[in-house]
C-alpha positions as CSV (number, residue, x, y, z in Angstrom):
1,M,107.3,116.9,141.7
2,S,106.5,120.5,142.8
3,V,107.7,123.5,140.9
4,I,108.5,126.8,142.7
5,E,107.9,129.9,140.7
6,T,109.8,133.2,141.3
7,E,110.3,136.4,139.3
8,T,113.3,138.6,138.8
9,T,114.4,141.1,136.1
10,F,117.2,141.3,133.6
11,N,117.9,144.6,131.8
12,D,114.5,145.9,132.7
13,C,112.5,142.8,131.5
14,R,110.8,140.2,133.7
15,V,112.3,136.7,134.0
16,V,110.3,133.9,135.5
17,R,112.2,131.0,137.1
18,L,110.5,127.7,137.5
19,T,112.5,125.4,139.8
20,P,111.6,121.8,140.4
21,T,112.6,119.7,143.3
22,A,116.4,118.9,143.1
23,P,117.0,120.5,139.7
24,R,119.6,118.8,137.6
25,G,120.4,121.7,135.2
26,T,118.9,124.7,133.6
27,M,116.8,125.3,130.5
28,V,116.5,128.8,129.0
29,W,113.1,128.9,127.1
30,F,112.1,131.7,124.8
31,H,108.3,131.7,124.3
32,G,106.5,132.1,121.0
33,G,104.1,134.8,119.9
34,G,105.3,136.3,116.7
35,W,107.9,138.5,118.4
36,M,104.9,140.6,119.6
37,I,103.1,138.8,122.4
38,E,104.3,138.9,126.1
39,L,105.0,135.9,128.2
40,G,101.5,134.7,129.2
41,E,99.8,132.0,131.2
42,D,99.8,129.4,128.4
43,A,103.5,129.7,127.9
44,L,104.1,129.7,131.7
45,Q,102.1,126.5,132.1
46,W,104.3,124.9,129.4
47,G,107.3,126.0,131.4
48,R,106.0,124.5,134.6
49,D,105.2,121.2,132.9
50,L,108.6,121.1,131.2
51,A,110.3,121.7,134.6
52,E,108.3,119.0,136.2
53,R,108.9,116.4,133.5
54,T,112.6,117.1,132.9
55,G,113.8,118.0,136.3
56,L,115.4,121.2,134.9
57,T,115.0,124.7,136.2
58,V,113.3,126.6,133.4
59,L,114.1,130.3,132.9
60,M,111.5,132.1,130.8
61,P,112.4,135.7,129.9
62,D,109.7,138.2,128.9
63,Y,112.0,139.7,126.3
64,P,111.5,143.1,124.5
65,L,108.8,142.9,121.9
66,A,108.4,144.2,118.3
67,R,107.5,146.8,117.1
68,A,109.1,149.0,119.8
69,F,112.1,146.7,119.9
70,A,112.5,145.5,116.3
71,Y,115.5,143.6,115.0
72,P,118.3,143.8,116.0
73,K,117.3,145.3,119.4
74,S,115.3,142.3,120.6
75,N,118.0,139.9,119.5
76,A,120.6,141.9,121.4
77,W,118.6,141.6,124.6
78,C,118.2,137.8,124.1
79,L,121.9,137.4,123.3
80,A,122.8,139.2,126.5
81,F,120.4,137.1,128.5
82,W,121.8,133.9,127.1
83,Q,125.3,135.0,127.8
84,H,124.3,135.9,131.4
85,A,122.7,132.5,131.9
86,L,125.8,130.7,130.6
87,Q,127.9,132.5,133.1
88,T,125.6,132.3,136.2
89,E,123.3,129.3,136.0
90,A,124.0,125.8,137.3
91,G,124.8,123.4,134.5
92,P,124.3,121.6,132.3
93,I,122.6,124.4,130.4
94,Y,120.0,123.7,127.7
95,L,118.3,126.1,125.2
96,G,114.8,126.0,123.7
97,G,111.9,127.9,122.4
98,D,108.8,127.7,120.3
99,S,107.9,129.5,117.1
100,A,109.3,133.1,117.1
101,G,110.9,132.3,120.5
102,A,112.7,129.4,118.9
103,H,114.0,131.8,116.2
104,L,115.4,134.2,118.9
105,A,117.0,131.2,120.7
106,L,118.6,130.1,117.5
107,C,120.0,133.6,117.0
108,T,121.8,133.4,120.4
109,L,123.8,130.3,119.5
110,P,126.9,132.2,118.3
111,A,127.3,133.4,121.9
112,G,127.7,129.9,123.3
113,M,126.6,126.3,122.8
114,P,124.2,124.6,125.2
115,E,124.4,120.9,126.1
116,K,121.4,120.3,123.9
117,A,118.7,122.4,122.2
118,L,114.9,121.8,121.8
119,F,112.8,123.8,119.3
120,I,109.0,123.5,118.6
121,Y,107.6,124.7,115.3
122,A,110.5,127.0,114.9
123,V,110.9,130.0,112.6
124,T,114.3,129.3,111.0
125,T,114.4,131.9,108.3
126,L,112.9,135.2,107.3
127,L,113.7,134.9,103.7
128,P,110.9,134.5,101.1
129,I,109.5,130.9,101.1
130,R,106.3,131.4,99.3
131,D,107.1,128.7,96.7
132,S,107.6,126.0,99.4
133,G,104.9,123.4,99.7
134,S,103.9,124.1,103.3
135,W,103.6,127.9,102.8
136,A,101.3,127.4,99.8
137,A,99.3,124.6,101.4
138,Y,98.1,126.3,104.6
139,K,96.9,129.7,103.4
140,K,93.4,129.7,105.0
141,G,91.7,128.1,107.9
142,W,94.9,127.4,109.9
143,P,96.3,129.0,113.1
144,L,99.1,130.6,111.2
145,S,98.5,132.1,107.7
146,P,100.9,133.7,105.3
147,R,99.2,137.1,105.8
148,L,99.7,136.8,109.6
149,M,103.2,135.6,109.2
150,D,104.0,138.6,106.9
151,Y,102.5,140.9,109.6
152,F,104.9,139.4,112.2
153,Y,107.9,139.6,109.9
154,D,107.2,143.3,109.1
155,A,106.9,144.1,112.8
156,Y,110.0,142.2,113.9
157,C,112.3,143.0,111.0
158,P,110.8,145.8,108.8
159,E,114.0,146.3,106.8
160,Q,113.9,143.7,104.0
161,E,117.7,143.9,103.5
162,A,118.3,142.9,107.1
163,R,116.3,139.6,106.9
164,Y,119.2,137.5,105.6
165,G,121.2,138.4,108.7
166,A,118.3,137.6,110.9
167,S,117.8,134.1,109.5
168,P,119.5,131.3,111.5
169,L,119.1,129.0,108.5
170,E,121.5,131.2,106.6
171,Q,123.8,132.4,109.3
172,L,124.6,129.4,111.5
173,T,127.4,127.1,110.7
174,I,127.2,124.7,113.7
175,I,124.5,123.7,116.1
176,P,124.5,121.6,119.3
177,P,122.6,118.3,119.5
178,T,119.1,119.5,118.6
179,L,115.6,118.2,118.4
180,L,113.1,119.9,116.2
181,I,109.4,119.1,116.8
182,T,107.5,120.0,113.7
183,A,103.7,120.4,113.2
184,A,103.0,118.8,109.9
185,D,100.0,121.1,109.1
186,D,102.0,124.3,109.4
187,I,103.2,126.8,106.9
188,L,106.6,126.7,108.7
189,A,107.1,122.9,108.3
190,D,109.3,123.0,105.2
191,Q,111.7,125.5,106.6
192,Q,112.2,123.3,109.7
193,T,112.7,120.3,107.5
194,E,115.4,122.2,105.5
195,F,117.0,123.3,108.8
196,A,117.1,119.6,110.0
197,R,118.6,118.5,106.7
198,R,121.2,121.2,106.5
199,F,122.5,120.8,110.1
200,G,121.7,117.2,110.9
201,A,119.2,118.0,113.6
202,Q,116.8,115.3,114.8
203,Q,113.3,116.0,113.7
204,I,110.0,114.6,114.8
205,V,107.0,115.5,112.7
206,Y,103.6,115.4,114.3
207,E,101.1,114.4,111.7
208,G,97.8,116.2,112.1
209,A,99.2,118.9,114.3
210,G,99.0,122.6,113.5
211,H,100.9,125.6,114.7
212,I,100.7,126.7,118.4
213,F,99.4,123.3,119.5
214,L,101.1,124.0,122.9
215,S,98.4,126.5,123.7
216,R,95.3,125.2,121.9
217,A,92.7,123.0,123.5
218,E,92.6,120.7,120.4
219,G,96.3,120.3,120.6
220,A,96.4,118.8,124.1
221,A,97.4,115.3,122.9
222,F,100.3,116.8,120.8
223,R,101.3,118.9,123.8
224,Q,101.5,115.8,126.0
225,R,103.5,114.0,123.3
226,A,105.9,117.0,123.1
227,L,106.5,116.9,126.8
228,A,107.3,113.2,126.6
229,D,109.6,113.7,123.6
230,A,111.3,116.6,125.3
231,A,111.9,114.6,128.5
232,A,113.4,111.7,126.6
233,F,115.7,113.9,124.5
234,L,116.9,116.0,127.5
235,A,117.4,113.0,129.8
């Protein structure tokens, strides 16, 4: 299946549209990168592969980045884009994201529910989690460390008192049918498990996988598994 790639803009930010042959719906995908990294080739290749495997048109917005657009500015842009997609895109509409992008996607849910949602190693809360097992277990030698995560948190939401409001785990009351793909060897694993428990989301834990396996060469097998699991869930 071929995928046609085009670009447009929304509120001064680039949006990449990846359209497969005979699309059967639309997926809005918010890329990861600690709220600070632009939409790059690794993320775009994931979007192309996702469009090809699922038959969905994949929209990938290059949303405003922290620090220039810290919370709540970046969230407001993403919320507006999600509302725009709900009003203008061919349905059914799906929502997804990875890491910090999954967090931004979760924050848009109050604006409207998708048919289904798919999140990969999602940030679900900004609240202190230093006593959790996964946060303590993966301090050094892993793709995402507590020190790096604190750096991202401080850039995205520098005001400590605002972090409760920026935490989907604390703010959401209902979610659509959702699949969480969790890397077992990740400091964020426990918060994803708590999210799945609290909201009844389906969770698949990839034993042996670390954070950002979508874009790491050593994560290629997990990336292929995620494509298969995504296609099966979104069918």
